[in-house]
C-alpha positions as CSV (number, residue, x, y, z in Angstrom):
1,X,-4.1,-29.1,16.1
2,X,-5.1,-32.5,17.4
3,X,-6.2,-34.7,14.9
4,X,-9.7,-35.4,15.5
5,X,-10.3,-31.6,15.7
6,X,-8.0,-31.3,12.5
7,X,-10.4,-33.8,10.8
8,X,-13.8,-32.2,12.0
9,X,-12.0,-28.4,10.7
10,X,-11.2,-30.2,7.4
11,X,-14.5,-31.3,7.0
12,X,-16.0,-28.3,7.6
13,X,-14.4,-26.3,5.3
14,X,-15.0,-29.1,2.6
15,X,-18.9,-28.9,3.2
16,X,-18.8,-25.2,2.7
17,X,-16.0,-24.7,-0.1
18,X,-17.2,-27.8,-2.3
19,X,-20.6,-26.4,-2.0
20,X,-19.9,-23.0,-3.2
21,X,-17.5,-24.1,-6.1
22,X,-20.4,-26.4,-7.3
23,X,-23.2,-24.2,-6.9
24,X,-21.6,-20.6,-7.7
25,X,-18.4,-20.9,-9.0
26,X,-18.4,-23.7,-11.8
27,X,-19.6,-21.9,-14.7
28,X,-17.7,-18.7,-13.8
29,X,-14.3,-20.6,-13.4
30,X,-14.9,-22.5,-16.5
31,X,-15.5,-19.4,-18.7
32,X,-12.7,-17.1,-16.7
33,X,-10.0,-19.6,-17.0
34,X,-9.5,-20.9,-20.5
35,X,-7.8,-24.3,-21.5
36,X,-4.1,-23.8,-23.3
37,X,-5.5,-24.3,-27.1
38,X,-7.1,-26.4,-29.3
39,X,-7.1,-30.1,-29.4
40,X,-7.9,-32.9,-32.1
41,X,-10.8,-34.3,-31.1
42,X,-12.2,-36.3,-34.4
43,X,-12.5,-36.3,-38.5
44,X,-15.7,-35.7,-40.0
45,X,-16.7,-35.2,-44.1
46,X,-15.6,-31.9,-45.2
47,X,-18.7,-29.1,-45.6
48,X,-19.2,-26.3,-47.5
49,X,-17.3,-23.2,-45.5
50,X,-14.9,-25.4,-43.7
51,X,-11.3,-24.3,-43.6
52,X,-9.6,-26.0,-46.0
53,X,-6.4,-25.9,-44.1
54,X,-8.2,-28.4,-41.6
55,X,-8.2,-31.0,-44.5
56,X,-7.2,-34.5,-43.3
57,X,-5.3,-36.0,-46.2
58,X,-4.2,-39.4,-45.2
59,X,-8.3,-39.6,-44.3
60,X,-9.2,-37.8,-47.5
61,X,-7.1,-40.4,-49.9
62,X,-8.5,-43.3,-48.2
63,X,-12.0,-42.5,-48.6
64,X,-11.7,-40.7,-51.6
65,X,-13.8,-37.6,-50.6
66,X,-12.4,-34.7,-48.5
67,X,-12.3,-35.1,-44.5
68,X,-11.5,-32.3,-42.0
69,X,-10.0,-32.5,-38.3
70,X,-12.2,-31.3,-35.8
71,X,-10.7,-29.4,-32.8
72,X,-11.9,-28.7,-29.6
73,X,-10.6,-26.5,-26.6
74,X,-8.0,-28.2,-24.2
75,X,-10.0,-27.6,-20.9
76,X,-7.3,-29.6,-18.5
77,X,-5.4,-26.7,-16.6
78,X,-2.5,-26.7,-14.3
79,X,-3.8,-24.5,-11.5
80,X,-1.3,-23.6,-8.8
81,X,-2.1,-21.5,-5.2
82,X,0.6,-19.7,-4.0
83,X,0.0,-18.9,-0.4
84,X,1.7,-16.6,2.1
85,X,2.1,-18.4,5.5
86,X,4.3,-15.7,7.0
87,X,3.5,-14.2,10.4
88,X,0.9,-11.3,9.1
89,X,-1.7,-13.6,8.4
90,X,-2.3,-14.6,12.1
91,X,-4.5,-11.5,12.4
92,X,-7.9,-10.3,12.8
93,X,-10.0,-7.7,14.2
94,X,-13.5,-9.0,13.7
95,X,-14.3,-12.6,14.5
96,X,-12.1,-14.4,11.9
97,X,-8.3,-14.3,10.8
98,X,-6.8,-13.5,7.7
99,X,-5.6,-17.0,7.2
100,X,-9.2,-18.4,7.8
101,X,-10.4,-16.4,4.9
102,X,-7.2,-17.6,2.9
103,X,-7.8,-21.0,3.7
104,X,-11.5,-20.5,2.6
105,X,-10.7,-19.2,-1.0
106,X,-7.9,-21.6,-1.5
107,X,-10.1,-24.6,-0.8
108,X,-12.7,-23.1,-2.8
109,X,-10.4,-22.3,-6.1
110,X,-9.0,-26.0,-5.5
111,X,-12.6,-27.6,-5.5
112,X,-13.4,-25.6,-8.5
113,X,-10.3,-26.7,-10.6
114,X,-10.9,-30.5,-9.8
115,X,-14.8,-30.1,-10.8
116,X,-13.4,-28.8,-13.9
117,X,-11.0,-31.8,-14.1
118,X,-7.9,-29.3,-13.8
119,X,-5.0,-30.4,-11.8
120,X,-4.0,-28.5,-8.8
121,X,-0.8,-27.6,-6.6
122,X,0.1,-25.4,-4.0
123,X,3.3,-23.4,-3.0
124,X,3.5,-22.0,0.7
125,X,6.1,-19.4,1.2
126,X,7.1,-17.0,3.8
127,X,10.4,-15.1,2.9
128,X,11.4,-18.4,1.3
129,X,9.4,-21.6,0.1
130,X,8.1,-23.3,2.8
131,X,6.4,-26.4,1.0
132,X,5.5,-27.5,-2.5
133,X,2.6,-29.7,-3.3
134,X,2.8,-31.2,-6.9
135,X,-0.2,-30.6,-9.0
136,X,-2.5,-33.6,-8.8
137,X,-6.0,-34.3,-9.7
138,X,-8.8,-36.0,-7.1
139,X,-10.8,-35.3,-4.1
140,X,-8.0,-37.2,-1.9
141,X,-5.6,-34.8,-3.3
142,X,-7.8,-31.5,-2.4
143,X,-8.7,-32.9,1.3
144,X,-4.9,-33.2,1.9
145,X,-4.2,-29.7,0.6
146,X,-6.9,-28.6,3.0
147,X,-5.4,-30.2,5.7
148,X,-2.1,-28.6,5.3
149,X,-3.5,-25.2,5.1
150,X,-5.4,-25.6,8.0
151,X,-2.5,-27.1,10.3
152,X,0.9,-25.8,8.5
153,X,3.2,-24.1,10.7
154,X,6.0,-21.9,9.0
155,X,9.5,-22.0,9.6
156,X,9.9,-18.3,9.3
157,X,7.3,-15.3,9.6
158,X,8.6,-12.9,7.0
159,X,7.7,-12.4,3.6
160,X,9.2,-12.4,0.1
161,X,7.0,-12.8,-2.5
162,X,9.4,-12.4,-5.3
163,X,10.9,-15.7,-4.1
164,X,7.7,-17.5,-4.8
165,X,7.0,-16.1,-8.1
166,X,10.8,-16.5,-9.1
167,X,10.2,-20.5,-7.8
168,X,7.1,-20.4,-9.8
169,X,8.7,-19.4,-13.1
170,X,11.6,-22.2,-12.6
171,X,10.0,-25.2,-11.4
172,X,6.6,-25.2,-13.5
173,X,7.5,-25.6,-16.8
174,X,4.0,-25.3,-18.8
175,X,1.8,-22.5,-18.5
176,X,-0.5,-22.5,-15.5
177,X,-3.0,-20.4,-13.8
178,X,-1.6,-19.2,-10.3
179,X,-3.3,-17.6,-7.8
180,X,-1.2,-15.6,-5.5
181,X,-3.1,-15.1,-2.1
182,X,-1.6,-12.8,0.4
183,X,-1.9,-9.8,2.4
184,X,1.0,-8.1,0.2
185,X,2.4,-6.9,3.6
186,X,6.4,-7.1,2.1
187,X,8.7,-4.4,2.4
188,X,10.6,-5.8,-1.0
189,X,9.8,-5.0,-4.4
190,X,8.1,-7.6,-6.3
191,X,7.2,-6.0,-9.8
192,X,10.1,-7.4,-11.7
193,X,9.5,-10.9,-11.0
194,X,5.8,-10.4,-11.1
195,X,6.0,-9.7,-14.8
196,X,8.4,-12.3,-15.8
197,X,5.9,-14.9,-14.1
198,X,3.0,-13.4,-15.7
199,X,4.5,-13.7,-19.4
200,X,4.9,-17.4,-18.6
201,X,1.9,-18.0,-16.8
202,X,-1.6,-16.8,-16.2
203,X,-1.0,-15.0,-12.4
204,X,-4.1,-13.5,-10.5
205,X,-3.9,-12.0,-7.3
206,X,-5.8,-12.0,-4.7
207,X,-5.3,-9.9,-1.5
208,X,-6.6,-10.7,2.0
209,X,-7.1,-7.8,4.8
210,X,-8.5,-6.8,8.1
211,X,-10.2,-3.3,8.4
212,X,-8.0,-2.7,11.4
213,X,-4.9,-2.3,9.1
214,X,-6.8,0.4,7.3
215,X,-7.1,2.7,9.7
216,X,-6.3,3.1,13.7
217,X,-9.0,3.3,16.4
218,X,-8.8,6.4,18.7
219,X,-7.9,4.3,21.9
220,X,-5.2,6.4,23.5
221,X,-1.7,4.8,23.7
222,X,-1.3,1.5,22.2
223,X,1.5,-0.9,21.3
224,X,1.7,-2.2,18.0
225,X,3.7,-5.3,17.2
226,X,5.2,-6.1,13.7
227,X,3.8,-9.9,13.2
228,X,6.6,-10.7,10.9
229,X,9.6,-9.1,12.6
230,X,8.5,-9.1,16.4
231,X,9.1,-5.5,16.6
232,X,7.3,-3.3,19.2
233,X,6.7,0.4,19.7
234,X,3.8,2.5,21.6
235,X,1.8,5.1,19.5
236,X,-0.9,7.5,20.7
237,X,-3.7,6.6,18.9
238,X,-6.1,9.6,20.1
239,X,-3.8,11.8,18.0
240,X,-5.8,12.7,14.9
241,X,-2.4,13.3,13.2
242,X,-1.4,9.9,14.1
243,X,-4.5,8.1,12.8
244,X,-4.6,10.5,9.6
245,X,-1.0,9.8,8.6
246,X,-1.7,6.1,9.4
247,X,-4.7,6.1,7.0
248,X,-3.0,8.0,4.2
249,X,0.0,5.4,4.5
250,X,-2.7,2.8,4.0
251,X,-4.1,4.7,0.7
252,X,-1.0,5.1,-0.8
253,X,0.4,1.4,-0.3
254,X,-2.7,0.2,-1.8
255,X,-2.6,2.7,-4.4
256,X,0.9,1.5,-5.4
257,X,0.0,-2.0,-4.9
258,X,-2.9,-1.9,-7.6
259,X,-0.6,0.2,-10.1
260,X,1.9,-2.5,-9.9
261,X,-0.8,-5.1,-11.0
262,X,-2.1,-2.9,-13.4
263,X,1.4,-2.6,-15.1
264,X,2.2,-6.2,-15.0
265,X,-1.2,-7.0,-16.4
266,X,-2.3,-8.7,-13.6
267,X,-5.8,-9.2,-12.3
268,X,-6.3,-8.6,-8.7
269,X,-9.1,-8.3,-5.9
270,X,-8.8,-7.2,-2.7
271,X,-10.9,-8.8,0.0
272,X,-11.8,-7.6,3.8
273,X,-11.9,-10.2,6.3
274,X,-15.5,-9.4,7.3
275,X,-16.8,-9.1,3.4
276,X,-18.3,-11.8,1.5
277,X,-15.5,-13.3,-0.6
278,X,-18.0,-15.1,-2.7
279,X,-19.1,-11.8,-4.4
280,X,-15.5,-10.7,-4.7
281,X,-14.2,-13.7,-6.5
282,X,-17.4,-13.8,-8.8
283,X,-16.5,-10.1,-9.5
284,X,-13.1,-11.0,-10.3
285,X,-14.2,-13.7,-12.7
286,X,-16.5,-11.8,-14.8
287,X,-13.9,-9.2,-15.0
288,X,-11.7,-11.8,-16.8
289,X,-14.7,-13.1,-19.6
């Protein structure tokens, strides 16, 4: 993508997603993703009903009357976006590709984070860690992330979700909120890695998929290509048995994925490319309250 075209696209994404995060998600995000704990704020005179365990004995001795420590929720979070950049994201049967929706969702979450004074970082992954952007604050950092989302070219086209989860567990030392944004087309098993990652961090799974992945159209012989391996084969989509088998495979796959998330205690949402991702994200946030 040429520099001028890229900057124009960055600006478009910024205007749309910053507006969404400010007008729609600010309150939802704040309540759905809590801070790490309670931080000391100030001291005040003891009042009837205060917990005596909160008495600040040094201040009490100085003023010869009881004072208590006042705590408030520690709001600052570290937010990590784990973004699938494998070959299968370059697909869309309507008028938008999966990677476009992934980019908008990621940008919206990023702007929501900085509006709450949170740090935001990114891990791009395929079947390996493609790029790590350490967590920082500020608009300049967000615009850099959006540029990378739009223009990043991965070295590999395959997917290994367990790799990025292990990387998150090992590299990010303090507890963070981590959004795993992918189509979850992964032939491997990432359940163990997800369980371990979610014990240390707060992992949220966001699946982006296309309706053509859920069922085949009846258009006769078609050649299908695996975007991650490059393998091709012909199938007869006019056969009701072929279409039914494919649909059953998709339903089974979605069920297994949902069950994995439940067993790992990971909140999740599935978003179709043509659907309104705003509604889906708000529903996800409300579920967490």
